[in-house]
N, C-alpha and C positions, 0 to 999 in steps of 0.2 A: 756650853751646856753639859748636862749630866749624860753620861753614856750608860746605857742599859743593854742587856742581852735579850734579844727577842726570841730567837729559836736557832736550832742547829739541825740540819738534815744530814744524814750519813749514808755512806755506801762502802761496802767492803770490796777489796780487789787485791789479790795476791798476798793475803795475810796482813794487809794494812787496812784500817778503817779510816776513810777520809770524811772529815766533818766540814760542812760549809756553814760557818757561824755567821749569824746576822746581827752584829751589834748595831745600835742606833742611838741617835740623839733625838729625844722626843720632839715631834712636829718639825724636825729639820732634815734629817738624813738617815738612810739605812744603807749599809754597804756589806760586803762579804769578805770574811777572812777564812783562810784554810787552816784546819786543825787536823792533827794526825794521831792515830793510836795503834799500837800493836796488839792490845788486848780488848779493844772495843769498849773499855770502861774509863780509862785514864787518857785524856787527850792533851797533846802538846799544842799550845796556841802559838802561832807565828807572830802575831801582833803586827802583821803587814796586810794591807788591803790586797786581797787576791783579785777582787773585782772592784775597781775604783769607780767612783761616780764621774759622769761627764761634767764638763765645764759649763758655767753660766746657766742658761736655761735649756741646755741640751735635753733630749728625750729621756736620758737616764741620769739627770743631774742631782736628783734627791733620793731616789730609791734604786738599788741594784741588788737583786736577790738571785744568787746562783742556785741552780737545781743540783741535787745530788745524783745526777745522771750524766753520762757523756757518751759521745760517739767517737770511736777510735778512727783516726784518719792519719795513716802513716805513723810517724812518731809523735803525734799530737793527740790530745783528747779535746774534743770540742764540747764545751759545756754551755747548755742553754741558760739564759737568765731572763727574769722578768724585771721591768724597770718602769719608772714614772718620773715626771718632772715636777711633782709636788711632794711636799713633806709627808712622812707617815702620820696617819691618824689626823689628817686635816681635811676640811671640806674641799670638794672638787670645784674649782673656779673655772672661768672662761680660759681657754687655752691649755687646760690640763691634759696631759697625755699620760694615760695609764694602760697597762696591759700589753705593752710592746715587748716582743721577745727578741733578744739579741743572742750573740754567741761569743764566748771567750775561749781561748785555747790555752792548754797547758802542755808544755813539751815533756814527754815521758822521761827523758834523761834527767830532768830536774828532780824527779821524785825517786830515782833509783836508790838513793841512799837510805830511803825509808823501808825498802823491801827487807823481809826477814832473812 
C-alpha cells in the first residue's frame, strides 16, 4: 500500500526536539518512528519503527501511536502509547479493541549522541 504521514508530536529535552512521527498505510496500519532535531525545524528521520505493531491480532497489531511525553525511570524513558487491533479509518467491528494504553521504553544512553 501507499504510505502517508499522519502527524508528528514533539517534545524538547536537553536541546534536542524529539518527534514521534506516525506514518501509516491507509486502512491497514499506523506505527511510530522517532525523529530528531537540534533546531526544532529540521528533523532527521530514522526510518526505523520506534514503536512496532504487535503480531497477528494482538491488541496493538494495527495501530500504535506513541505520545510525546515520557516518565524517567532510572536510565530509561517510559513512553505511553495508544493502540488498536483495527486499521486506521476503518469501521469498528466485533472484537475490535481500541483505546488501550501501553508503554515502551527508551534507554537514555542510546540518545546521548544527539545531545548538543
